C-alpha positions as CSV (number, residue, x, y, z in Angstrom):
1,X,142.2,92.6,77.6
2,X,142.8,91.1,74.5
3,X,143.1,87.7,76.4
4,X,140.5,88.0,78.7
5,X,138.2,88.4,75.4
6,X,139.7,85.1,74.1
7,X,139.3,83.4,77.3
8,X,135.4,84.5,77.6
9,X,134.8,83.0,74.0
10,X,136.3,79.6,74.5
11,X,133.9,79.3,78.1
12,X,130.8,80.5,76.2
13,X,131.7,77.6,73.4
14,X,132.5,75.1,75.7
15,X,129.1,75.8,77.5
16,X,127.2,76.0,74.2
17,X,128.4,72.7,72.9
18,X,127.8,70.8,76.1
19,X,124.0,71.6,76.2
20,X,124.0,70.4,72.3
21,X,126.3,67.2,73.1
22,X,124.3,66.3,76.2
23,X,124.1,62.0,76.3
24,X,122.0,60.0,78.1
25,X,123.4,58.3,81.6
26,X,125.5,55.5,81.2
27,X,123.1,52.1,80.8
28,X,120.5,54.1,79.4
29,X,119.9,54.5,75.6
30,X,116.8,55.8,73.6
31,X,115.7,53.3,71.1
32,X,113.8,54.4,68.5
33,X,111.0,51.9,66.6
34,X,112.3,51.4,63.0
35,X,109.2,48.8,62.3
36,X,106.3,50.7,60.5
37,X,102.9,50.1,60.5
38,X,103.0,48.0,57.2
39,X,105.4,45.8,58.6
40,X,103.4,45.4,62.0
41,X,99.9,45.0,60.1
42,X,102.0,42.4,57.5
43,X,103.6,40.4,61.2
44,X,100.0,40.1,62.5
45,X,98.9,38.9,59.0
46,X,101.6,36.3,58.9
47,X,101.4,34.8,62.3
48,X,99.8,31.2,62.2
49,X,96.8,30.2,62.3
50,X,97.5,28.2,65.4
51,X,99.1,31.3,67.3
52,X,96.1,33.6,66.6
53,X,94.0,30.7,68.4
54,X,96.4,30.0,71.2
55,X,96.3,33.7,72.1
56,X,92.7,34.0,71.8
57,X,91.9,31.5,74.1
58,X,94.7,33.0,76.4
59,X,96.5,29.5,77.0
60,X,99.8,31.2,78.0
61,X,101.4,30.2,81.3
62,X,98.4,27.1,81.1
63,X,99.6,24.6,78.3
64,X,102.5,24.8,76.2
65,X,102.9,26.2,72.5
66,X,104.2,23.4,71.3
67,X,101.9,20.6,72.1
68,X,98.9,22.8,70.9
69,X,100.5,23.5,68.0
70,X,101.0,20.1,67.1
71,X,97.3,19.1,68.4
72,X,95.5,22.4,66.5
73,X,97.3,21.6,62.7
74,X,96.4,18.1,63.2
75,X,92.7,19.0,64.1
76,X,92.7,21.1,60.8
77,X,93.7,18.3,58.5
78,X,92.1,15.2,60.5
79,X,88.2,14.3,59.4
80,X,87.0,14.5,62.7
81,X,83.1,14.9,62.9
82,X,82.9,17.1,66.2
83,X,85.0,19.9,65.2
84,X,83.9,22.2,68.5
85,X,85.7,20.5,70.9
86,X,90.1,19.3,71.8
87,X,91.4,17.9,74.1
88,X,95.3,17.9,74.6
89,X,97.2,15.7,76.8
90,X,100.9,17.0,77.8
91,X,102.9,13.8,79.2
92,X,106.1,15.9,79.3
93,X,104.8,17.1,82.5
94,X,104.9,15.6,85.4
95,X,101.5,13.9,86.8
96,X,101.6,16.2,89.8
97,X,100.8,19.0,87.0
98,X,97.1,19.6,85.2
99,X,98.3,18.4,82.0
100,X,95.1,17.3,80.4
101,X,93.1,20.3,78.7
102,X,90.0,20.7,77.3
103,X,89.4,23.7,74.9
104,X,86.0,24.7,73.5
105,X,87.0,25.9,70.0
106,X,84.0,27.3,68.7
107,X,83.8,29.9,72.1
108,X,87.3,29.8,72.8
109,X,87.6,28.7,76.1
110,X,89.5,26.0,78.2
111,X,86.8,24.2,79.4
112,X,88.7,22.0,81.9
113,X,92.6,21.4,83.0
114,X,92.9,18.7,85.2
115,X,95.3,16.0,86.1
116,X,95.7,12.4,84.6
117,X,97.3,9.3,85.1
118,X,99.2,7.6,82.6
119,X,100.4,4.0,82.3
120,X,101.9,2.3,84.8
121,X,104.7,1.3,82.4
122,X,105.0,4.5,81.3
123,X,106.9,5.7,83.9
124,X,106.8,6.8,87.7
125,X,106.1,10.6,88.2
126,X,106.9,11.0,84.5
127,X,105.6,9.5,81.2
128,X,108.7,8.4,79.0
129,X,107.7,5.1,77.4
130,X,105.0,4.8,75.5
131,X,103.5,1.4,73.5
132,X,100.9,0.5,70.8
133,X,100.8,-3.6,71.9
134,X,98.5,-4.9,74.2
135,X,99.9,-6.3,77.7
136,X,102.4,-3.3,77.7
137,X,100.7,-1.2,80.5
138,X,101.9,1.9,78.5
139,X,99.8,4.7,77.5
140,X,100.2,5.6,73.8
141,X,100.7,9.2,72.0
142,X,99.4,10.5,69.6
143,X,95.4,11.8,67.6
144,X,92.6,9.7,68.8
145,X,88.8,10.6,68.1
146,X,86.4,10.0,71.3
147,X,83.4,7.4,70.6
148,X,80.4,6.4,72.8
149,X,80.3,5.7,76.3
150,X,79.4,3.5,78.4
151,X,79.7,1.8,82.1
152,X,82.1,-0.7,82.8
153,X,84.4,-2.0,85.4
154,X,86.2,1.5,86.2
155,X,83.0,3.2,86.1
156,X,81.2,5.9,83.3
157,X,83.9,5.7,80.7
158,X,84.9,6.5,77.1
159,X,85.8,4.6,74.1
160,X,88.9,6.0,72.3
161,X,89.7,5.0,68.5
162,X,93.9,5.8,68.1
163,X,93.6,7.2,64.1
164,X,97.8,6.8,63.9
165,X,98.3,3.1,62.1
166,X,101.2,1.4,64.6
167,X,101.3,4.0,66.7
168,X,97.6,4.0,68.5
169,X,95.6,1.9,66.2
170,X,95.6,-0.9,68.9
171,X,93.5,1.3,71.8
172,X,90.5,-0.4,71.3
173,X,91.5,-3.7,71.3
174,X,93.9,-3.4,74.3
175,X,90.9,-1.4,75.8
176,X,92.7,1.8,75.9
177,X,89.6,4.1,77.3
178,X,88.9,7.3,79.5
179,X,87.8,6.5,83.1
180,X,88.1,7.7,86.6
181,X,89.9,6.3,89.1
182,X,90.8,6.7,92.9
183,X,94.5,6.6,92.4
184,X,94.2,10.1,90.4
185,X,93.9,12.5,93.2
186,X,95.6,15.2,94.7
187,X,95.5,13.0,98.3
188,X,97.3,10.6,96.5
189,X,99.9,13.3,95.0
190,X,100.2,14.6,98.9
191,X,100.9,11.2,100.0
192,X,102.9,9.4,97.1
193,X,104.8,12.5,95.5
194,X,102.9,11.3,92.2
195,X,99.7,10.0,90.3
196,X,98.8,6.2,90.5
197,X,98.9,4.8,87.2
198,X,97.1,2.9,85.1
199,X,97.3,-0.2,82.7
200,X,97.5,2.7,79.6
201,X,94.2,4.5,80.1
202,X,94.6,8.5,80.5
203,X,92.5,8.3,83.8
204,X,90.9,11.0,85.7
205,X,89.9,12.3,89.0
206,X,86.5,10.8,89.7
207,X,84.5,13.9,90.6
208,X,85.7,15.1,87.1
209,X,85.4,11.9,85.1
210,X,81.9,12.0,84.2
211,X,81.7,16.3,83.0
212,X,84.9,15.8,81.4
213,X,83.4,12.6,79.4
214,X,80.2,14.0,78.2
215,X,81.9,17.2,77.2
216,X,84.7,15.2,75.0
217,X,82.3,12.4,73.6
218,X,80.9,11.5,70.2
219,X,83.9,12.3,67.8
220,X,85.6,15.1,69.2
221,X,90.1,14.9,68.9
222,X,92.2,13.9,72.0
223,X,95.9,14.4,71.0
224,X,98.4,13.2,73.8
225,X,101.9,14.8,73.1
226,X,105.2,14.1,75.2
227,X,108.5,15.1,73.9
228,X,109.2,11.9,71.8
229,X,111.7,11.4,68.8
230,X,110.6,8.2,67.4
231,X,106.6,9.5,67.7
232,X,107.5,12.8,65.9
233,X,109.8,10.6,63.1
234,X,107.0,8.3,62.4
235,X,103.9,10.3,62.3
236,X,102.1,10.6,59.4
237,X,99.8,13.1,60.9
238,X,102.6,15.2,62.1
239,X,104.7,15.1,58.7
240,X,101.7,16.0,56.5
241,X,100.8,18.7,58.9
242,X,104.2,20.3,58.3
243,X,104.1,19.8,54.6
244,X,100.6,21.6,54.4
245,X,102.4,24.3,56.5
246,X,105.1,24.3,54.1
247,X,103.0,24.5,51.3
248,X,101.0,27.5,52.6
249,X,104.1,29.4,53.6
250,X,104.9,28.5,49.9
251,X,102.2,30.3,49.3
252,X,102.1,33.1,50.9
253,X,105.6,33.8,49.7
254,X,104.1,33.9,46.1
255,X,101.5,36.2,47.3
256,X,103.8,38.6,48.9
257,X,106.3,38.8,45.7
258,X,103.5,39.1,43.7
259,X,102.1,42.2,45.8
260,X,105.7,43.6,46.5
């Protein structure tokens, strides 16, 4: 009898232990967030202005963040007359992709997303070589400001003024302008596997040239990007942007230390 009682007690103990030590199935672990509301608020507060604008315009999956960030940080420091619109061309993408982005910063909208041609000596499907020299027939990188329109040999065209000495400041003497071209079309892509190429101009489809030019003319900023180490190392605008951001980070850290 005594042995029977001991067996019953032992069995009950095992059952109770099993109830209170029940584990999740293999591979599933319940994780509780350790982020407090204050930390979450600080994380949002500490996100950069470029990140906030990028997300507000819903550019994810359309325009890569790095070229936008560089363009926006340059925009913040350059003396651009018309601050409502910026244009970004991402030459890290193939010419078969829509790699020109016209962005309305005032109303937080992407206005145009178009294919755009690069210079004939910059590369075939991808633009990989860039120059500021007359007769190079290559595209130039960096920051530009748009100027006046005119009717020229390529039709309705837009003058570009390169803002970076030694990088793109020969754009006007080289007649590097935005214009429409028959070789910049989906039909050319379908036939050849890439866009036709220019003498260095960012050429647009005929049907989009006029509306885009009329949107970005008269003092808006254009940034032409590529993953180019030489440009990254020599651009004074990018270096000034980095210094500006570093100073802002130091100021923010000083404020946090004072608060906490």
